[in-house]
C-alpha positions as CSV (number, residue, x, y, z in Angstrom):
1,M,54.3,42.3,240.4
2,S,51.6,42.1,237.6
3,Q,49.4,44.5,239.2
4,G,50.0,46.8,242.1
5,S,47.9,46.4,245.3
6,Q,48.2,47.1,248.9
7,E,48.4,43.4,249.7
8,L,51.2,43.0,247.4
9,S,53.2,46.0,248.8
10,D,52.7,44.5,252.4
11,L,54.0,41.2,251.2
12,A,57.1,42.8,249.6
13,F,58.1,44.7,252.6
14,E,57.4,42.0,255.1
15,L,59.0,39.1,253.4
16,F,61.7,40.8,251.1
17,D,64.7,43.0,251.4
18,H,65.5,46.1,249.0
19,R,67.3,43.5,246.8
20,A,64.1,41.4,246.5
21,H,65.7,38.7,248.6
22,L,63.8,36.8,251.3
23,K,64.9,38.6,254.6
24,R,67.8,36.4,256.0
25,E,66.1,36.5,259.5
26,F,63.6,34.2,258.0
27,I,66.4,31.8,257.1
28,S,69.0,31.9,259.8
29,H,67.6,33.8,263.0
30,A,67.1,31.4,265.8
31,I,63.6,32.4,266.4
32,R,62.5,34.4,263.5
33,K,63.3,31.5,261.0
34,G,60.3,29.6,262.4
35,T,60.4,26.1,261.1
36,G,63.4,26.8,259.0
37,A,61.6,25.2,256.0
38,W,62.0,28.3,253.7
39,G,65.0,29.7,252.2
40,K,66.7,31.4,249.0
41,E,64.3,29.6,246.7
42,L,61.8,32.7,247.2
43,D,64.6,34.9,245.7
44,R,63.6,33.9,242.3
45,G,60.9,32.9,240.1
46,E,57.1,34.0,240.2
47,F,54.5,33.5,242.9
48,L,50.7,33.7,243.2
49,L,49.2,35.9,246.0
50,I,45.6,34.9,247.2
51,E,44.4,38.4,248.4
52,R,41.0,37.6,249.8
53,L,38.9,34.5,250.1
54,I,35.4,35.0,251.5
55,I,33.0,32.1,252.2
56,G,29.8,33.0,253.6
57,P,28.9,31.2,257.0
58,A,26.2,29.0,255.4
59,W,28.9,27.6,253.0
60,R,31.8,26.8,255.4
61,R,33.0,23.4,256.2
62,K,31.5,21.9,253.0
63,G,34.5,21.8,250.9
64,V,33.8,25.0,249.0
65,G,36.8,26.9,250.2
66,K,39.1,24.0,249.3
67,G,37.6,23.7,246.0
68,I,38.1,27.5,245.3
69,V,41.7,27.4,246.3
70,S,42.5,24.5,244.3
71,D,40.8,26.0,241.1
72,I,42.8,29.4,241.8
73,I,46.1,27.6,241.8
74,D,45.3,25.4,238.8
75,K,44.2,28.4,236.7
76,A,47.3,30.3,237.6
77,R,49.4,27.3,236.5
78,Q,47.5,26.9,233.2
79,S,47.9,30.7,232.5
80,G,51.4,30.3,231.3
81,R,52.9,31.9,234.3
82,D,53.2,28.7,236.2
83,P,54.2,30.3,239.7
84,E,56.4,28.2,241.8
85,F,54.8,29.4,245.1
86,S,51.3,30.5,246.2
87,L,51.1,32.9,249.3
88,V,48.4,33.9,251.5
89,R,48.0,36.3,254.6
90,P,45.2,34.5,256.7
91,N,43.2,37.3,258.1
92,C,39.6,37.9,259.4
93,L,37.3,40.4,257.8
94,A,37.1,43.5,260.0
95,S,33.2,43.8,259.3
96,E,32.7,40.2,260.6
97,V,35.0,40.7,263.5
98,E,32.9,44.0,264.5
99,R,29.8,42.1,264.0
100,V,30.5,39.3,266.4
101,T,32.4,41.3,269.0
102,K,30.0,44.1,269.3
103,G,29.2,44.9,273.0
104,K,31.7,42.4,274.1
105,T,34.4,43.2,276.8
106,I,38.2,43.6,275.9
107,S,38.9,40.0,277.1
108,E,35.9,38.6,275.3
109,R,36.8,40.4,272.0
110,H,40.4,39.2,272.3
111,E,39.3,35.7,272.7
112,I,36.9,35.7,269.9
113,K,39.3,37.4,267.5
114,T,42.0,34.7,268.5
115,R,39.7,31.8,267.9
116,M,38.7,33.3,264.6
117,R,42.1,33.8,263.5
118,E,43.1,30.3,264.5
119,E,40.2,28.9,262.5
120,I,41.3,30.7,259.5
121,I,45.0,29.6,259.9
122,A,43.9,26.0,260.3
123,F,41.9,26.3,257.1
124,W,45.1,27.3,255.1
125,R,47.2,24.8,256.7
126,Y,44.7,22.0,255.8
127,Q,45.3,23.2,252.0
128,G,48.9,22.5,252.7
129,F,50.2,26.2,253.4
130,R,52.9,26.7,256.0
131,R,54.2,29.7,257.6
132,I,57.1,31.5,256.0
133,G,59.6,32.1,258.9
134,A,58.0,34.3,261.6
135,S,56.0,36.4,259.2
136,E,52.3,36.6,258.7
137,L,52.4,35.0,255.3
138,F,51.9,31.3,254.5
139,G,53.2,29.5,251.5
140,L,52.6,26.6,249.3
141,A,55.2,25.2,246.9
142,A,54.5,23.8,243.5
143,D,57.3,21.3,244.3
144,P,55.8,18.4,246.4
145,N,59.3,17.8,247.8
146,H,59.8,21.3,249.1
147,P,60.9,21.0,252.9
148,A,57.5,23.0,253.9
149,A,55.6,20.0,252.4
150,A,57.1,17.7,255.0
151,T,56.2,19.9,258.0
152,P,53.2,18.5,259.7
153,S,50.4,21.2,260.4
154,A,50.8,20.6,264.1
155,A,54.5,21.3,263.9
156,D,54.1,24.6,261.9
157,F,55.4,27.8,263.7
158,D,52.9,30.0,265.6
159,L,53.7,33.7,266.4
160,R,53.4,35.1,269.9
161,Y,50.3,37.3,269.7
162,L,49.9,40.1,272.2
163,E,47.7,39.8,275.2
164,P,44.9,42.3,275.4
165,D,45.8,45.5,277.5
166,L,43.1,45.2,280.1
167,N,43.7,48.8,281.1
168,E,42.5,50.1,278.0
169,V,39.0,51.9,278.3
170,S,36.4,51.6,275.7
171,P,35.2,53.5,273.7
172,G,38.1,55.9,274.2
173,P,40.9,56.4,276.6
174,V,40.5,58.4,279.8
175,V,43.5,60.8,280.3
176,P,44.6,60.8,283.9
177,P,44.5,64.3,285.4
178,G,47.5,66.4,284.6
179,V,49.0,64.2,282.1
180,K,50.1,65.7,278.6
181,D,51.1,64.2,275.4
182,I,54.9,63.6,275.5
183,P,56.9,63.2,272.4
184,V,58.7,60.0,272.4
185,G,62.1,59.5,270.6
186,S,65.3,61.3,269.8
187,G,68.1,61.2,267.4
188,I,67.5,59.2,264.2
189,F,64.7,57.1,265.6
190,D,61.9,59.5,266.3
191,S,58.7,58.0,267.3
192,S,55.2,59.2,267.1
193,Q,53.6,60.5,270.3
194,K,52.2,57.9,272.7
195,R,48.9,58.3,274.0
196,P,49.1,59.9,277.4
197,W,47.1,57.5,279.5
198,L,49.4,54.8,278.3
199,L,52.5,56.9,279.5
200,A,50.9,57.4,282.5
201,L,50.3,53.5,283.1
202,L,54.0,53.0,282.2
203,K,55.2,55.6,284.8
204,E,53.3,53.8,287.4
205,H,54.1,50.3,286.8
206,L,57.6,50.5,284.9
207,P,59.4,53.6,286.0
208,P,62.7,52.8,284.3
209,N,61.0,51.9,281.0
210,Y,59.1,55.3,281.2
211,A,62.2,57.2,281.8
212,A,63.8,55.4,278.8
213,M,61.0,56.5,276.7
214,T,60.6,60.1,277.8
215,L,63.9,61.5,279.2
216,P,66.8,62.8,277.4
217,D,69.8,60.4,277.5
218,N,71.8,62.2,280.4
219,E,68.7,62.7,282.4
220,C,67.8,58.9,281.9
221,V,71.3,57.9,283.3
222,Q,70.7,60.2,286.2
223,F,67.2,58.6,286.8
224,F,68.5,55.1,286.5
225,T,71.2,55.9,289.1
226,K,69.0,57.4,291.6
227,F,66.4,54.8,291.1
228,K,68.9,51.9,291.6
229,A,70.4,53.6,294.6
230,D,66.9,53.9,296.4
231,V,66.5,51.2,299.0
232,T,63.0,50.8,298.3
233,N,63.9,49.5,294.8
234,K,66.4,47.0,295.8
235,S,64.2,44.2,294.7
236,Y,62.9,45.8,291.6
237,D,63.3,43.5,288.3
238,W,64.9,45.6,285.7
239,N,63.9,43.0,283.1
240,K,60.2,43.7,283.7
241,S,58.7,44.0,280.2
242,D,55.7,45.6,278.7
243,R,53.0,43.7,276.7
244,Y,55.4,43.7,273.7
245,S,57.9,41.8,276.0
246,E,60.3,44.7,275.7
247,N,62.5,45.7,278.7
248,V,64.1,48.9,279.4
249,L,67.1,48.0,277.2
250,H,64.8,47.4,274.1
251,I,63.4,50.8,274.6
252,A,66.7,52.5,275.2
253,A,68.3,50.8,272.1
254,G,65.2,51.7,269.9
255,L,65.7,55.3,270.8
256,L,69.4,55.5,270.3
257,K,70.3,56.3,274.0
258,V,74.0,55.3,273.9
259,K,74.6,56.5,277.5
260,S,71.6,54.8,278.9
261,I,72.4,51.6,277.0
262,H,76.0,51.6,278.3
263,W,74.6,52.1,282.0
264,L,72.2,49.4,281.9
265,L,74.7,46.9,280.5
266,Q,77.3,48.0,283.1
267,N,74.8,48.1,286.1
268,V,71.9,45.8,285.8
269,N,72.6,43.2,283.1
270,V,73.6,40.5,285.5
271,G,74.0,37.3,283.9
272,M,73.1,39.0,280.5
273,V,69.4,39.0,281.5
274,L,68.5,42.2,279.8
275,S,70.6,42.0,276.7
276,S,69.5,38.4,276.0
277,H,65.8,38.8,276.5
278,P,63.8,38.5,273.3
279,N,60.7,40.7,272.7
280,V,57.4,39.4,271.3
281,E,58.9,39.2,267.8
282,G,61.9,37.3,268.8
283,Y,64.4,40.2,268.8
284,T,67.0,40.9,271.6
285,P,67.6,44.6,272.4
286,Q,70.8,44.5,270.2
287,E,68.8,42.7,267.3
288,K,66.1,45.3,267.5
289,F,68.7,48.0,267.2
290,E,70.6,46.5,264.3
291,R,67.1,45.7,262.6
292,K,66.2,49.4,262.7
293,L,69.6,50.2,261.3
294,D,68.8,47.9,258.4
295,L,65.4,49.7,257.9
296,L,67.2,53.0,258.1
297,R,69.9,52.1,255.5
298,P,67.9,52.7,252.2
299,E,66.9,56.1,253.7
300,L,70.6,56.9,254.3
301,R,71.4,55.8,251.0
302,Q,68.7,58.0,249.4
303,D,69.7,61.2,251.5
304,Q,73.4,60.5,250.4
305,D,72.5,60.4,246.6
306,R,72.3,56.6,246.7
307,E,75.8,56.1,248.2
308,F,75.6,54.7,251.8
309,S,78.7,56.1,253.5
310,G,78.1,54.3,256.9
311,Y,76.1,54.9,260.1
312,H,76.1,57.8,262.4
313,I,78.7,57.9,265.1
314,D,76.0,57.6,267.9
315,A,74.9,54.3,266.1
316,I,78.5,53.0,266.0
317,R,79.0,53.9,269.6
318,C,76.0,51.9,270.6
319,L,77.2,48.9,268.7
320,L,80.5,49.1,270.2
321,T,78.8,49.2,273.8
322,F,76.6,46.2,272.9
323,Q,79.7,44.1,271.8
324,G,81.8,45.3,274.8
325,L,84.5,46.9,272.5
326,N,86.1,49.7,274.6
327,N,89.1,50.0,272.3
328,P,88.2,48.9,268.8
329,S,90.8,48.5,266.2
330,E,90.4,50.6,263.1
331,I,88.9,47.7,261.1
332,Q,86.6,46.8,263.7
333,F,85.3,50.3,263.8
334,R,85.0,50.5,260.1
335,R,83.0,47.2,259.9
336,L,80.7,48.4,262.4
337,R,80.3,51.7,260.6
338,F,79.3,50.1,257.4
339,G,77.1,47.4,258.9
340,C,79.4,44.4,258.1
341,T,77.7,41.2,259.3
342,C,80.4,38.6,258.2
343,G,83.2,39.9,260.3
344,S,85.7,39.9,257.5
345,C,84.9,42.9,255.2
346,L,88.1,44.4,253.5
347,H,88.4,48.0,254.4
348,G,85.1,47.5,256.5
349,F,82.7,47.3,253.4
350,V,84.2,45.0,250.8
351,S,82.7,41.6,251.7
352,P,84.1,38.4,250.6
353,R,81.4,37.8,248.2
354,M,81.7,41.4,246.9
355,E,85.5,40.7,246.4
356,F,84.7,37.5,244.4
357,K,82.0,39.4,242.1
358,L,84.6,42.4,241.6
359,L,87.3,40.1,240.5
360,Y,84.9,37.9,238.4
361,H,83.8,41.1,236.5
362,A,87.3,42.3,235.9
363,Q,88.3,38.9,234.6
364,M,85.1,38.9,232.3
365,L,85.9,42.3,231.0
366,H,89.5,41.4,230.2
367,D,88.4,38.3,228.4
368,L,85.6,40.0,226.4
369,T,87.8,42.9,225.3
370,S,90.7,40.4,224.2
371,E,88.4,38.8,221.8
372,D,89.1,39.6,218.0
373,I,91.6,42.1,219.1
374,E,93.4,41.7,215.8
375,N,90.5,42.8,213.8
376,G,90.0,46.6,214.5
377,P,86.7,47.2,213.0
378,V,85.1,44.1,214.7
379,W,86.6,44.8,218.0
380,H,85.7,48.5,217.9
381,G,82.0,47.5,217.1
382,D,82.0,44.7,219.8
383,N,83.3,46.9,222.5
384,E,81.5,50.3,222.2
385,F,79.8,49.4,225.3
386,Y,83.1,49.5,227.2
387,T,85.1,52.1,225.3
388,G,82.4,54.8,226.0
389,F,84.6,56.6,228.5
390,V,87.7,56.7,226.3
391,P,88.3,60.2,224.6
392,E,87.0,60.3,221.1
393,D,90.2,60.9,219.4
394,L,91.6,57.8,221.1
395,R,88.7,55.8,220.5
396,R,89.6,56.4,216.8
397,R,93.1,55.3,217.3
398,L,91.7,52.2,218.9
399,R,90.1,51.2,215.8
400,N,93.5,51.3,213.8
401,N,96.3,50.3,216.5
402,I,96.3,46.8,218.0
403,S,98.9,47.9,220.7
404,L,96.4,50.5,221.9
405,R,93.5,48.0,222.0
406,Q,95.5,45.4,223.8
407,G,96.8,48.3,226.3
408,F,93.1,49.1,227.0
409,S,92.3,45.5,227.6
410,N,95.2,44.9,229.9
411,L,93.8,47.5,232.3
412,F,91.2,45.2,233.2
413,F,93.7,42.5,233.8
414,H,95.7,44.9,236.3
415,I,92.3,45.7,238.0
416,A,91.9,42.3,238.6
417,E,95.6,41.9,239.8
418,V,94.8,44.7,242.2
419,L,91.8,42.8,243.6
420,R,93.8,39.6,244.0
421,E,96.1,41.7,246.2
422,R,93.2,42.7,248.3
423,M,93.3,46.4,247.6
424,L,90.7,48.8,246.4
425,P,90.7,49.0,242.5
426,N,91.2,52.9,242.4
427,A,93.2,54.7,239.9
428,F,96.4,55.0,242.0
429,N,96.5,51.3,242.9
430,V,95.7,50.2,239.3
431,S,98.4,52.7,237.8
432,R,101.0,51.5,240.2
433,Q,100.2,47.9,239.3
434,A,100.3,48.5,235.6
435,I,103.6,50.5,235.9
436,S,105.3,47.9,238.2
437,T,104.4,45.0,235.9
438,Y,107.1,44.2,233.3
439,E,105.4,43.9,230.0
440,W,106.7,43.5,226.6
441,P,105.6,44.6,224.1
442,P,104.6,47.6,226.3
443,H,100.8,47.9,225.2
444,T,99.6,49.2,228.5
445,E,102.4,51.9,228.6
446,N,101.6,53.0,225.0
447,Y,97.9,53.3,225.9
448,L,98.5,55.2,229.1
449,Q,100.8,57.7,226.9
450,L,97.5,58.9,225.3
451,G,94.7,57.7,227.8
452,Q,94.2,57.1,231.5
453,V,93.5,54.3,234.0
454,E,90.2,56.0,234.6
455,N,89.0,55.2,231.2
456,A,88.9,51.4,232.1
457,L,87.8,52.0,235.6
458,Q,84.9,54.0,234.7
459,A,83.7,51.3,232.2
460,F,84.3,48.8,235.0
461,F,82.2,50.5,237.6
462,R,79.6,51.6,235.2
463,H,78.7,48.1,233.9
464,L,79.1,46.5,237.2
465,G,75.4,45.9,237.7
466,D,74.5,43.1,239.9
467,D,72.5,41.5,237.1
468,E,75.8,41.0,235.3
469,L,77.5,39.4,238.3
470,P,77.4,35.8,239.1
471,D,74.9,34.4,241.4
472,E,74.6,30.9,242.9
473,E,72.2,29.7,240.2
474,D,74.4,31.1,237.5
475,L,77.5,29.2,238.3
476,E,77.6,25.6,236.9
477,D,79.9,24.3,239.7
478,P,78.1,23.8,243.0
479,G,81.5,23.8,244.6
480,S,82.2,27.2,243.5
481,E,84.1,29.4,245.8
482,L,81.2,31.8,245.9
483,F,79.0,29.0,247.8
484,S,81.5,28.8,250.6
485,L,81.9,32.5,251.4
486,P,79.8,34.0,254.2
487,E,76.8,36.3,253.2
488,C,77.0,39.9,254.5
489,R,74.9,43.0,254.5
490,N,77.6,44.5,252.3
491,D,77.3,41.9,249.4
492,Y,75.4,44.4,247.2
493,E,76.9,47.8,248.1
494,F,78.1,48.4,244.6
495,E,77.7,52.2,244.7
496,L,79.8,52.4,248.2
497,V,82.7,50.7,246.5
498,A,82.6,52.7,243.4
499,S,82.4,55.9,245.5
500,A,85.3,54.8,247.8
501,C,87.3,54.3,244.4
502,G,86.7,57.7,243.1
503,F,83.7,57.2,241.1
504,P,80.6,58.5,243.0
505,G,77.0,58.8,241.6
506,I,77.1,55.4,239.8
507,V,73.4,54.1,239.5
508,W,73.5,50.4,238.7
509,G,71.7,49.2,235.8
510,A,70.9,52.7,234.5
511,S,71.2,53.1,230.7
512,E,73.3,55.6,229.2
């Protein structure tokens, strides 16, 4: 970001994850990907954000707006930055909306705002901008061959917008007699208080949804059981949803009510009607729950001193219930605990791409520390970055003893061998690997008589920043193994791997 602003902040959080990658739901989710025209190309490079474009009513439909947009993009390209993408969030001026809707009914206001929004979106589509996934952002690629450029304006993805709540009363809500504010939420997903009149309407029209929103988990199950047994409710549609298209399972999932989720799935999810129902954003109840876990993940990492150590047991139980796993294996449980999405994480958190990157890094360090190994002073100067965790007296010996230098370098080779065996590169595994390997001359053994395996492991983990690891654009061979490996939420959990190997508190990219 060249300069901070609210618009840039909103864009960052809506489009990108905490690794500055386009959220993968905008690439692969059945609904949230939109037209599917946008992808990982947004992970890199610069973009131009057009925050506001205001054209007075008298100057509209005269080509003025088109000329301004063209000039802005041309100026950005001539500035030396040459952004690869131009982005915009089409929106209406609040003051203009207020001016044209003053004194109108709720339905009329909704109709006017919808028409204004559609006109503004049509303007940007006319300039060539296309919606990025199911977000509010529209993009225009500098490359005329970008897939979005081939998407006709009429075929661009449209969001489902909420219908107006005609039960709302203007200018302010009328609170039904006897109804009080009720705090909504429990566990890790506490919500703010709902307006009491909305809760009253919910209780009248959607009693199970109201129960899921307001009752503790055990009481909620009791209510569901009694409500279903009541003969007067035999024809009740449990999939009835609110204006957000959220059914009772969406609400229970969003509030971490594990027992309620289990009851609903076992008793009223006939034909998977409840569990497969998408809300207005396109999320099923399980997807909504997992998305909230994703949003919670950075907070958990911050609370745990940057090392994500897995989800709360209630969250894991909820995921088990959604997946119908009554007796999960240990590895299944660990993969759910650490949020694995590829289904093949080693130890539950080391993803295939993480394994690849760890092995690449170990091999790279072995190669680097093997260069000029016969020239003590040169080797010592070139490798100060990696010998910083070696005791001072041993570092002095490294300068004059080629066997010790070779032994230190060989430790990175043994780390790589441990990774090839699909084991965690901790001190125990690397020591066992080094001892069990026949080596002559015994350089590694010589080094370990004076130093420790931890000397190399600390260097390995400390300098394992993701900026040093291979990414798809950094590999010359498009057929590289990295391209064929599945993506996973755990692809960048370097802190977690380091902590599990006995080196907590590593902060990637931090200078010494």
